C-alpha positions in Angstrom: 3.4 24.5 9.8 0.0 25.4 8.4 -2.9 23.8 10.1 -4.1 22.0 7.0 -0.7 20.3 6.7 -1.3 18.7 10.0 -4.7 17.3 9.1 -4.7 13.9 7.4 -6.3 13.5 4.1 -8.7 10.6 3.7 -7.7 7.8 1.4 -9.5 4.6 0.4 -7.8 1.2 0.4 -8.3 -0.1 -3.1 -6.1 -3.3 -2.8 -4.5 -5.4 -0.1 -1.6 -7.7 -1.0 -0.5 -10.4 1.5 3.2 -10.3 0.9 4.6 -13.0 3.2 3.4 -16.4 4.2 5.3 -17.1 7.4 5.5 -15.5 10.8 6.8 -12.3 9.2 3.3 -10.8 8.5 3.7 -8.1 5.9 0.9 -6.6 3.8 1.0 -4.0 1.1 -1.8 -1.5 0.8 -2.6 0.4 -2.4 -4.6 3.5 -1.6 -6.2 6.4 -3.4 -7.1 9.8 -2.0 -10.8 10.4 -1.8 -10.6 14.2 -2.6 -9.8 14.6 -6.3 -7.9 17.8 -5.8 -5.6 16.1 -3.2 -5.2 13.1 -5.6 -4.2 15.3 -8.5 -1.8 17.5 -6.5 -0.2 15.0 -4.2 3.5 14.4 -4.9 6.5 12.9 -3.1 10.1 11.8 -3.6 11.4 8.3 -3.2 12.6 7.9 0.4 10.1 10.3 2.0 7.5 9.1 4.4 3.9 9.7 5.4 2.0 9.7 8.7 -0.8 7.1 8.4 -3.9 7.3 10.6 -6.0 4.3 11.5 -9.0 6.2 12.8 -9.8 5.4 16.4 -6.5 3.5 16.9 -3.6 5.9 16.2 -1.0 7.2 13.8 2.4 5.9 12.7 5.1 6.7 10.1 5.6 4.6 7.0 7.8 5.1 4.0 6.4 5.1 0.5 6.7 1.7 -1.1 5.5 3.0 -4.5 7.2 5.2 -7.1 6.0 8.8 -7.7 5.7 7.7 -11.4 2.7 5.5 -10.4 -0.9 6.8 -10.2 -1.5 5.5 -6.6 0.3 5.3 -3.3 1.5 2.0 -1.7 2.7 1.3 1.8 4.0 -2.0 3.0 3.4 -2.7 6.7 4.8 -5.4 9.0 2.5 -6.2 11.9 4.4 -5.3 15.0 2.2 -3.2 17.4 -1.1 -1.5 18.1 -1.4 0.7 14.9 0.1 -1.9 12.6 -2.2 -4.6 13.9 -5.2 -2.2 13.5 -4.0 -1.6 9.9 -3.8 -5.3 9.2 -7.4 -5.6 10.2 -8.5 -3.3 7.4 -9.7 -4.4 4.0 -10.5 -3.0 0.6 -12.9 -0.1 0.8 -11.8 1.0 4.3 -10.6 4.5 4.9 -7.4 5.7 6.4 -5.8 9.1 6.9 -2.5 10.3 5.3 -0.6 13.4 6.0 2.7 14.4 4.5 4.9 13.7 2.7 7.7 14.4 5.1 11.5 14.1 5.1 14.3 14.7 2.6 14.0 11.6 0.3 16.7 9.9 -1.6 19.2 12.1 -3.6 17.6 11.4 -7.0 19.3 14.3 -8.8 22.7 13.2 -7.5 22.0 9.6 -8.7 21.3 10.7 -12.3 24.0 9.4 -14.6 25.5 7.1 -12.0 25.6 3.4 -11.5 23.3 2.3 -8.6 23.5 -0.6 -6.2 20.6 -1.5 -4.0 21.0 -3.8 -1.0 17.9 -4.5 1.0 16.7 -6.8 3.7 13.2 -7.8 4.8 10.8 -5.0 5.2 13.6 -2.5 4.5 13.2 -3.3 0.8 9.9 -1.4 0.8 11.4 2.2 0.8 14.1 1.0 -1.6 11.4 -0.2 -4.0 10.1 3.4 -4.3 13.5 4.4 -5.8 14.0 1.2 -7.7 10.7 1.5 -9.5 11.3 5.2 -10.1 14.7 4.4 -11.7 13.5 1.5 -13.8 10.4 3.3 -15.0 10.5 3.6 -18.8 10.3 7.4 -18.6 13.3 7.6 -16.3 15.5 4.6 -17.1 17.9 6.4 -19.5 18.7 8.9 -16.8 20.6 6.4 -14.7 23.5 3.9 -15.3 23.7 0.2 -14.5 21.6 -1.1 -11.7 22.4 -3.9 -9.4 20.3 -5.3 -6.6 20.8 -7.8 -3.8 17.6 -8.5 -1.8 17.9 -10.6 1.4 15.1 -12.6 3.1 15.0 -15.0 5.9 13.3 -17.6 3.8 11.5 -17.8 0.4 8.2 -17.4 2.1 9.4 -14.0 3.4 10.3 -12.6 0.0 8.5 -9.3 -0.7 7.2 -7.9 -4.1 7.5 -11.2 -5.9 5.2 -9.7 -8.6 7.9 -7.1 -9.3 10.8 -9.6 -9.7 10.3 -10.3 -13.4 10.1 -6.6 -14.3 13.3 -5.9 -12.3 15.1 -8.8 -13.9 14.1 -7.9 -17.4 15.0 -4.2 -17.1 17.9 -3.0 -19.3 21.3 -3.0 -17.7 20.0 -4.4 -14.5 21.2 -7.4 -12.4 19.1 -8.8 -9.6 20.2 -11.3 -7.0 18.2 -12.8 -4.1 19.5 -14.5 -0.9 18.1 -16.3 2.1 19.7 -17.0 5.4 19.9 -20.8 5.2 19.7 -23.3 2.3 16.4 -25.0 1.6 14.8 -27.2 -1.1 13.9 -25.6 -4.5 15.9 -22.4 -3.8 18.1 -21.7 -6.8 19.5 -18.3 -5.7 22.2 -17.2 -3.2 22.4 -18.3 0.4 24.0 -16.3 3.1 23.8 -12.9 4.7 24.1 -10.0 2.3 27.4 -8.5 3.6 29.1 -11.8 2.9 28.0 -11.8 -0.7 28.9 -8.3 -1.8 32.3 -9.2 -3.3 31.1 -12.4 -5.0 27.7 -11.4 -6.3 27.9 -7.7 -7.1 30.4 -5.5 -9.0 31.1 -3.0 -6.3 33.9 -1.3 -8.3 31.7 0.3 -10.8 32.8 3.9 -11.3 30.6 6.6 -9.9 28.4 4.1 -8.1 26.0 5.0 -5.3 25.0 2.3 -2.7 21.6 2.3 -1.2 20.9 0.0 1.7 18.0 -0.5 4.0 17.0 -3.2 6.4 17.5 -4.3 10.0 20.0 -2.1 11.8 22.4 -4.9 12.3 22.3 -5.6 8.5 23.0 -2.0 7.7 25.9 -2.0 10.1 27.6 -5.0 8.5 26.9 -3.7 5.0 28.4 -0.3 5.6 31.4 -1.8 7.3 32.0 -4.2 4.4 31.6 -1.4 1.8 34.1 0.7 3.8 36.6 -2.2 3.6 36.1 -2.3 -0.1 37.0 1.4 -0.4 33.6 2.9 -1.0 33.4 6.5 0.2 31.1 7.2 3.1 29.3 9.8 1.2 28.3 7.2 -1.5 26.7 4.9 1.0 23.1 5.9 1.6 20.5 4.5 4.0 17.3 5.4 5.9 16.4 5.8 9.5 12.8 5.7 10.8 13.4 5.3 14.5 11.2 7.1 17.0 9.5 9.4 14.5 6.2 10.7 15.8 5.0 14.1 14.6 6.7 14.2 11.2 8.0 17.7 11.2 10.5 18.1 14.1 8.2 19.5 16.8 7.9 16.7 19.3 11.6 16.0 19.6 11.3 12.2 19.8 13.5 11.5 16.8 16.3 14.0 17.8 19.8 12.4 17.5 22.6 14.8 18.2 21.9 17.9 16.0 19.7 15.9 13.6 16.0 15.3 13.6 15.3 12.1 11.7 11.9 13.3 10.4 13.3 16.6 9.1 16.9 16.0 8.2 16.2 12.4 7.2 15.0 9.8 7.1 17.6 9.4 4.3 21.2 9.8 5.5 24.6 9.1 4.0 27.0 7.0 6.1 29.1 10.2 6.4 26.2 11.8 8.2 25.6 8.8 10.4 29.2 9.0 11.6 28.4 12.5 13.0 25.6 11.1 15.2 26.0 9.8 18.7 26.2 6.0 18.9 22.5 5.8 20.1 21.2 5.7 16.5 
């Protein structure tokens, strides 16, 4: 890899959105590259990820939460450790570093002309949002079939991207469902874990459908098992792994699982590929 590809480009935080209001602390950062040449040439695919530097604190991988059709980059970060806590202390006008993009991204070309189903949970909705907003963009929408979504949150206060919901719901040939773990007052949507709602809330027998799922590992496991029972082919179930990635280009070996490197061969994998991996994933 060329040296300049390993050096982060400086980007300014132009907006910070507090996504959640409970103990699940998630913020979305809208950033803009400072160098105009970088800003004009930067491109990525939905599902790819970037290495983000909080100067003086460290670096960590994050998937793109924005669509390539937008004029800015967004990343959604849950506060979990040293780098994410440092990121949560930043505000508009602060500078971070970004290098990338890395990874393979979602199979956009394969999805063209097909019906699409998105099943997301918690912070896992962020990388799905990149593809969702790409597919629903006015310039792209006619390239894809029907779109269905099921987004799962622990509680209404944990719902992400509420400002996108109306746009998603009003998009042509699109059905959006939301669910929380337990019933509560003033909640008018579904209640229950997403794998228990697939048959009742989504049409999973659409021809030529691809299923995209991302969320907690246990959710992905139950979703994939349920889709298998419903007869969905493993190659048509697509998810992301972001475990243990460190360098971003397969040199450190931390994300090696079997003959795969998550950062190079992923982070997007079909369930068919996951079955080839050791159980440690």
